[in-house]
C-alpha positions as CSV (number, residue, x, y, z in Angstrom):
1,F,-1.0,10.3,25.1
2,V,-1.4,7.7,23.0
3,E,-2.1,7.3,19.0
4,N,-5.6,5.4,19.9
5,E,-7.8,3.7,21.6
6,R,-5.8,-0.2,21.0
7,A,-2.8,1.6,22.3
8,R,-4.6,2.8,25.7
9,G,-5.8,-0.3,26.2
10,W,-1.8,-1.1,27.2
11,V,-1.0,1.0,29.0
12,P,-1.7,-0.1,33.2
13,S,-4.0,2.2,35.1
14,T,-1.5,2.6,38.3
15,F,2.5,3.1,38.1
16,E,4.3,2.1,41.0
17,G,1.5,3.6,42.8
18,Y,0.6,6.3,41.2
19,P,-2.7,6.8,38.6
20,V,-2.1,7.1,34.9
21,R,-4.2,9.2,32.5
22,T,-4.3,8.3,28.9
23,E,-5.6,11.0,25.7
24,V,-5.9,9.9,22.7
25,T,-3.8,11.9,20.3
26,G,-3.6,9.9,16.9
27,K,-0.8,9.5,14.9
28,I,2.0,12.4,15.5
29,R,3.9,13.7,12.5
30,S,6.9,15.9,11.3
31,L,4.6,19.5,10.2
32,S,6.7,19.8,6.8
33,A,3.9,19.7,3.9
34,P,4.4,19.0,0.4
35,V,0.8,20.5,-0.5
36,A,-1.1,22.7,2.5
37,E,-3.6,25.4,1.6
38,P,-3.5,28.4,3.6
39,L,-5.9,29.5,6.4
40,A,-8.6,31.9,5.9
41,G,-6.7,35.0,6.3
42,V,-3.7,33.9,6.2
43,S,-1.5,36.5,3.2
44,H,0.3,35.0,0.4
45,E,2.6,37.4,0.9
46,R,4.3,35.0,3.8
47,R,4.9,32.3,0.7
48,D,6.5,34.7,-1.4
49,E,9.8,36.1,-1.3
50,V,10.5,38.1,2.2
51,R,13.3,40.7,2.1
52,P,15.4,41.2,4.7
53,L,14.8,37.9,5.7
54,V,11.9,37.3,9.1
55,G,10.3,34.1,10.5
56,G,7.4,32.5,10.0
57,T,8.2,33.3,5.9
58,S,8.0,30.0,3.8
59,L,11.6,27.7,3.7
60,S,13.0,24.4,2.2
61,A,16.2,22.8,1.7
62,Y,16.5,22.8,-2.6
63,V,16.0,19.1,-3.0
64,P,15.9,18.5,-6.4
65,D,12.5,17.1,-7.7
66,L,11.0,17.6,-4.7
67,D,8.9,20.2,-3.3
68,Y,7.8,20.7,0.2
69,A,7.9,24.2,2.8
70,G,8.2,24.5,6.4
71,T,8.5,27.7,7.8
72,L,12.3,30.1,8.6
73,G,11.7,30.6,12.5
74,M,14.3,32.8,12.9
75,V,16.8,35.1,12.1
76,T,19.6,35.0,15.1
77,Y,21.0,37.3,16.5
78,D,24.6,35.8,15.5
79,E,22.7,35.8,12.0
80,K,21.8,32.1,11.1
81,I,19.0,31.4,9.3
82,L,17.0,28.9,12.0
83,S,14.5,26.3,11.2
84,N,13.8,22.3,12.2
85,A,16.5,20.0,10.4
86,H,13.7,18.5,8.9
87,V,12.8,21.4,7.1
88,I,16.4,22.3,5.7
89,A,18.5,19.2,6.7
90,M,16.7,15.9,5.4
91,E,15.0,14.7,2.4
92,P,11.5,14.4,3.1
93,D,11.2,11.2,1.5
94,S,13.1,9.8,2.6
95,A,14.3,11.0,6.3
96,E,17.9,10.8,5.5
97,F,20.5,13.6,5.8
98,L,21.2,16.7,3.5
99,A,24.8,17.6,3.6
100,I,26.5,20.1,4.9
101,G,26.0,22.9,1.9
102,T,22.8,21.8,0.9
103,A,21.2,25.1,-0.6
104,I,18.6,26.8,1.3
105,L,15.3,28.3,-0.7
106,Q,13.0,31.1,0.5
107,P,10.3,30.7,-0.9
108,G,10.6,27.0,-0.1
109,S,10.2,24.6,-3.1
110,I,6.7,24.5,-2.8
111,D,6.2,28.1,-2.8
112,G,7.7,28.4,-6.1
113,G,11.9,28.8,-5.0
114,G,14.1,27.4,-6.6
115,I,17.9,27.9,-6.7
116,G,17.4,31.2,-7.7
117,D,16.2,31.8,-5.0
118,R,18.4,30.3,-2.9
119,V,19.5,32.5,0.8
120,G,22.1,30.3,2.4
121,V,23.2,27.0,3.0
122,L,23.1,24.8,5.7
123,Q,25.7,24.8,8.1
124,A,24.6,22.3,10.8
125,Y,21.9,19.8,12.3
126,M,21.4,17.7,15.5
127,P,20.5,14.7,14.1
128,I,17.2,13.0,14.3
129,S,17.5,9.2,15.7
130,F,15.2,6.4,14.1
131,D,16.7,4.2,16.8
132,P,13.6,2.8,18.9
133,D,15.9,3.0,22.0
134,T,17.6,5.6,21.5
135,E,16.1,9.2,22.8
136,N,15.6,12.6,20.7
137,Y,15.1,16.0,22.4
138,V,15.8,18.3,19.5
139,D,14.6,18.6,15.7
140,A,17.0,22.1,15.0
141,A,19.1,23.4,12.3
142,I,20.8,26.5,11.2
143,G,21.9,27.5,7.5
144,S,24.7,30.3,7.4
145,I,23.3,33.1,5.1
146,D,24.2,33.9,2.0
147,G,26.2,37.3,1.1
148,G,23.9,40.5,-0.3
149,V,20.9,38.9,1.5
150,E,19.2,40.7,4.4
151,A,18.2,39.2,7.2
152,S,16.2,41.0,10.3
153,A,17.2,38.9,13.4
154,G,14.7,37.8,16.1
155,E,11.4,39.8,13.6
156,Q,8.6,37.6,12.7
157,F,6.0,38.2,9.4
158,S,2.3,39.1,10.5
159,E,-0.2,40.6,8.8
160,Q,-1.2,43.0,11.8
161,G,2.0,44.0,12.1
162,N,5.7,42.2,12.5
163,Y,7.2,41.6,16.5
164,W,10.8,40.4,17.4
165,V,11.4,37.5,19.3
166,E,13.9,37.9,22.0
167,A,15.4,36.3,24.8
168,W,14.7,32.5,25.7
169,T,12.1,31.3,28.6
170,E,10.8,28.2,29.9
171,V,7.3,27.5,30.1
172,S,4.0,25.9,31.9
173,T,1.1,23.8,32.2
174,G,-1.5,26.8,30.9
175,D,0.9,29.0,29.9
176,I,-0.5,30.5,26.6
177,V,2.0,30.5,23.7
178,R,2.7,32.5,19.9
179,K,3.9,31.6,16.5
180,S,3.9,32.8,12.7
181,G,4.0,29.5,10.8
182,R,4.1,30.0,6.5
183,T,0.4,28.0,7.1
184,T,-1.5,29.1,9.5
185,G,-0.1,32.6,10.4
186,V,0.1,34.0,13.8
187,T,-1.7,32.0,16.3
188,T,-1.8,30.7,20.2
189,G,-2.2,27.7,22.0
190,E,-2.2,26.7,25.4
191,V,0.4,24.9,26.7
192,I,-0.4,21.0,28.4
193,S,2.2,19.5,28.9
194,T,5.5,20.3,29.1
195,N,7.1,16.5,29.2
196,W,5.3,14.5,26.6
197,N,7.5,11.1,25.1
198,G,6.7,9.3,21.9
199,I,7.1,8.5,18.7
200,V,7.1,11.5,15.6
201,Y,6.8,9.9,12.4
202,Y,8.9,11.3,9.5
203,G,7.5,9.7,6.4
204,D,7.4,5.6,7.8
205,R,10.0,6.4,10.0
206,G,9.4,6.6,13.6
207,A,12.1,8.6,15.9
208,H,11.6,8.3,20.4
209,F,11.3,11.9,21.0
210,V,10.9,12.8,24.9
211,D,11.3,16.3,27.4
212,Q,8.7,17.8,24.7
213,I,6.6,21.1,24.9
214,V,2.3,19.9,23.6
215,V,-0.2,22.8,22.8
216,A,-3.6,22.0,22.0
217,Q,-5.4,23.0,19.6
218,D,-8.9,22.6,17.7
219,N,-8.5,20.4,13.7
220,Y,-5.2,22.4,13.3
221,S,-6.1,25.8,14.8
222,F,-2.6,26.1,15.8
223,A,-0.3,24.5,13.5
224,K,-0.6,21.9,10.5
225,P,1.4,21.1,8.0
226,G,3.7,23.7,6.8
227,D,4.4,25.0,10.0
228,S,7.1,23.0,11.0
229,G,10.2,24.8,11.8
230,S,8.3,28.2,13.3
231,A,9.3,29.7,16.2
232,V,7.4,29.6,19.2
233,D,7.6,32.3,21.6
234,K,5.6,33.7,25.6
235,G,5.9,37.4,25.8
236,G,8.4,37.7,23.4
237,E,10.3,35.3,24.6
238,F,12.0,32.3,22.7
239,V,10.2,29.4,24.2
240,G,11.3,26.2,21.2
241,L,10.4,24.9,18.0
242,L,7.6,23.6,16.3
243,F,8.3,20.5,14.0
244,A,4.9,18.2,15.1
245,G,1.8,17.4,15.6
246,S,-2.0,16.1,14.8
247,S,-5.4,17.4,14.5
248,D,-5.1,18.4,18.6
249,R,-1.4,18.6,19.8
250,A,1.5,20.2,18.2
251,I,4.9,19.4,19.8
252,I,7.7,21.9,20.7
253,C,10.8,21.2,21.4
254,K,12.9,23.3,24.2
255,A,14.7,26.2,23.3
256,E,17.1,25.5,25.7
257,G,18.4,21.8,24.0
258,I,18.6,24.0,20.9
259,I,20.7,26.7,21.8
260,D,22.8,24.6,23.6
261,G,23.2,22.5,20.9
262,L,23.6,24.4,18.0
263,G,25.5,27.3,19.6
264,I,22.8,30.0,18.7
265,A,22.2,33.1,20.1
266,V,19.0,35.1,20.7
267,E,19.7,38.0,22.2
268,P,21.4,40.5,20.9
269,L,25.2,39.4,21.7
270,P,27.1,43.0,23.9
271,G,27.3,46.1,21.2
272,Q,25.0,44.4,18.8
273,Y,22.7,47.1,19.2
């Protein structure tokens, strides 16, 4: 996958005897949003205060004088807020990481959330390197949930009736996956690659990601800005977190790296339910 026709010209037609196929995707960008209009049919409710906390709803960190939002991916089964690092652990304009303990807001600030809408604080994140020689695998972070804030593990907001994500799985090319996001709601799409390697732009800074899932879309039909952090599932099992894309591709970091890197539980703990 290459950014433009000029880049396509730099790619050899064969590599070590294997044919090389290229597709132009445009620039791949992170999908948090300072402005993002929802699709028709996506209710305003998911951009309002939602209690108990559930996936698919508006979320951001508290960054003074900056309004933006992404998506709460899911409440994990060990009671953590799971989303992208660039949604709850990064200052969107500079791509600098925020301090542990930074407030997390639901709804996010672009949707009217303020410090009075704090639901937790940043607890941990997986750092993203902007060194072009360093490979990144995951854009993910977790927050603790404040006392007294109700939360429903695994539950996802849907205008057609909420659903749950439990356990995790891998995907293959041709699989159909689903997500619930702040901007485009519940959508499905087809996996077209499970080992994407390329540059993701956070503002003007590019980070080299490898081993990513790609879902095809038509003019942001699967995901658009504001959907960053959405939990992607296949048949109710967690596949990964949506974090970037272009108008015809959506990029998802894989569940296994997120779970291992952050030490979270995406299925009920013994005796929990």
